[in-house]
KOLPA-927845 format. One record per residue (C-alpha): residue number from 1; residue in three letters; x, y, z. Coordinates in pm, 1 decimal. Example, Ala and Ser with C-alpha at 12.3 -4.5 7.8 and 13.67 -1.06 7.14 Angstrom:
BEGIN
+-----+------+----------+----------+----------+
!  nr ! rest !       c1 !       c2 !       c3 !
+-----+------+----------+----------+----------+
!   1 !  ala !   1230.0 !   -450.0 !    780.0 !
!   2 !  ser !   1367.0 !   -106.0 !    714.0 !
+-----+------+----------+----------+----------+
end
This chain:
BEGIN
+-----+------+----------+----------+----------+
!  nr ! rest !       c1 !       c2 !       c3 !
+-----+------+----------+----------+----------+
!   1 !  met !   -252.7 !   3942.3 !  -2553.0 !
!   2 !  leu !   -186.9 !   3587.8 !  -2428.7 !
!   3 !  asp !    -62.3 !   3528.1 !  -2080.0 !
!   4 !  gln !    252.9 !   3317.4 !  -2037.3 !
!   5 !  glu !     61.6 !   2997.7 !  -1953.4 !
!   6 !  thr !   -160.9 !   3027.0 !  -2260.2 !
!   7 !  ala !    134.6 !   3105.8 !  -2485.2 !
!   8 !  arg !    335.9 !   2814.3 !  -2349.0 !
!   9 !  thr !     63.2 !   2558.7 !  -2402.7 !
!  10 !  ala !    -30.8 !   2699.4 !  -2743.4 !
!  11 !  gln !    314.6 !   2639.1 !  -2893.6 !
!  12 !  ser !    398.7 !   2322.6 !  -3085.1 !
!  13 !  asn !    600.4 !   2060.5 !  -2900.4 !
!  14 !  thr !    752.9 !   1728.5 !  -3000.1 !
!  15 !  val !    722.9 !   1409.2 !  -2796.8 !
!  16 !  ala !    989.1 !   1137.7 !  -2806.8 !
!  17 !  met !    877.4 !    798.2 !  -2677.1 !
!  18 !  ser !   1099.5 !    524.8 !  -2536.0 !
!  19 !  ala !   1050.5 !    193.7 !  -2356.0 !
!  20 !  ser !   1275.8 !      8.2 !  -2115.1 !
!  21 !  pro !   1298.5 !   -275.6 !  -2180.5 !
!  22 !  ala !   1191.7 !   -217.1 !  -2539.1 !
!  23 !  thr !   1168.9 !   -585.4 !  -2637.9 !
!  24 !  asn !   1111.2 !   -926.8 !  -2483.0 !
!  25 !  val !    828.6 !   -824.9 !  -2250.9 !
!  26 !  ser !    636.1 !  -1146.6 !  -2190.5 !
!  27 !  ala !    257.1 !  -1124.2 !  -2204.8 !
!  28 !  asp !    224.6 !  -1297.5 !  -1867.9 !
!  29 !  gly !     42.6 !  -1032.6 !  -1664.5 !
!  30 !  thr !    350.6 !   -952.7 !  -1454.1 !
!  31 !  ser !    621.8 !   -842.2 !  -1700.0 !
!  32 !  thr !    657.9 !   -465.0 !  -1720.2 !
!  33 !  ser !    824.3 !   -196.3 !  -1925.9 !
!  34 !  thr !    868.0 !    170.6 !  -1838.1 !
!  35 !  ile !    723.0 !    386.4 !  -2116.6 !
!  36 !  thr !    871.5 !    736.1 !  -2112.8 !
!  37 !  ala !    757.6 !   1044.9 !  -2301.8 !
!  38 !  thr !   1004.1 !   1331.6 !  -2332.2 !
!  39 !  val !    838.2 !   1657.7 !  -2436.8 !
!  40 !  asn !   1057.3 !   1915.7 !  -2613.2 !
!  41 !  ser !    987.5 !   2255.9 !  -2760.2 !
!  42 !  thr !   1013.6 !   2235.6 !  -3139.7 !
!  43 !  ala !   1157.4 !   2586.4 !  -3151.7 !
!  44 !  ser !   1463.0 !   2517.4 !  -2936.0 !
!  45 !  gly !   1471.0 !   2141.7 !  -2869.0 !
!  46 !  thr !   1491.9 !   2209.9 !  -2497.7 !
!  47 !  pro !   1263.0 !   2040.3 !  -2246.7 !
!  48 !  val !    937.4 !   2214.4 !  -2169.7 !
!  49 !  val !    871.7 !   2331.8 !  -1817.8 !
!  50 !  ala !    757.6 !   2082.0 !  -1559.1 !
!  51 !  gly !    388.6 !   2017.2 !  -1525.6 !
!  52 !  asp !    279.7 !   1931.8 !  -1881.1 !
!  53 !  thr !     45.0 !   1633.2 !  -1900.4 !
!  54 !  val !    107.8 !   1348.0 !  -2146.9 !
!  55 !  his !   -176.8 !   1102.0 !  -2209.3 !
!  56 !  phe !   -114.9 !    732.6 !  -2280.4 !
!  57 !  thr !   -346.3 !    460.6 !  -2412.3 !
!  58 !  val !   -318.2 !     87.1 !  -2475.8 !
!  59 !  leu !   -528.0 !   -107.1 !  -2723.5 !
!  60 !  pro !   -791.6 !   -325.0 !  -2554.5 !
!  61 !  gly !   -651.8 !   -662.2 !  -2451.6 !
!  62 !  gln !   -289.7 !   -553.6 !  -2505.9 !
!  63 !  gly !   -194.8 !   -477.2 !  -2145.0 !
!  64 !  thr !   -243.7 !   -216.3 !  -1877.1 !
!  65 !  leu !    -79.5 !    109.3 !  -1772.3 !
!  66 !  ser !      1.1 !    229.0 !  -1422.3 !
!  67 !  ser !   -172.6 !    555.8 !  -1517.2 !
!  68 !  ala !   -352.5 !    700.7 !  -1819.4 !
!  69 !  tyr !   -128.6 !   1008.3 !  -1798.5 !
!  70 !  ala !    204.3 !   1135.2 !  -1669.3 !
!  71 !  val !    302.4 !   1485.2 !  -1562.3 !
!  72 !  thr !    640.9 !   1597.7 !  -1692.6 !
!  73 !  asn !    924.4 !   1677.2 !  -1455.8 !
!  74 !  ser !   1177.1 !   1961.6 !  -1496.6 !
!  75 !  asn !   1347.1 !   1766.1 !  -1777.2 !
!  76 !  gly !   1023.0 !   1730.2 !  -1974.1 !
!  77 !  val !   1004.3 !   1358.4 !  -1888.2 !
!  78 !  gly !    684.5 !   1174.6 !  -1794.5 !
!  79 !  pro !    691.8 !    794.4 !  -1741.5 !
!  80 !  val !    426.2 !    526.7 !  -1691.1 !
!  81 !  thr !    460.9 !    153.2 !  -1638.6 !
!  82 !  tyr !    314.5 !    -89.8 !  -1893.4 !
!  83 !  thr !    220.2 !   -441.5 !  -1781.2 !
!  84 !  ala !    194.1 !   -694.5 !  -2064.2 !
!  85 !  thr !   -105.6 !   -930.7 !  -2071.2 !
+-----+------+----------+----------+----------+
end
């Protein structure tokens, strides 16, 4: 029998990504955009519990991130900041 933590992390989830601003981020080394992942349970469409980790990557030479991962809050949202280079 799986414990609740194992069962929760074993289920399939969906991740919706958004950026703000989504366009016109100048590659000047100072312009930023907030990249947000929203993790939802595929079974119900409701946010997962807080504490899930979402990993982010950027292609080499395409900018930097404030963190390589974000931990979701109670709404299933985990943001990082992208700086364009």
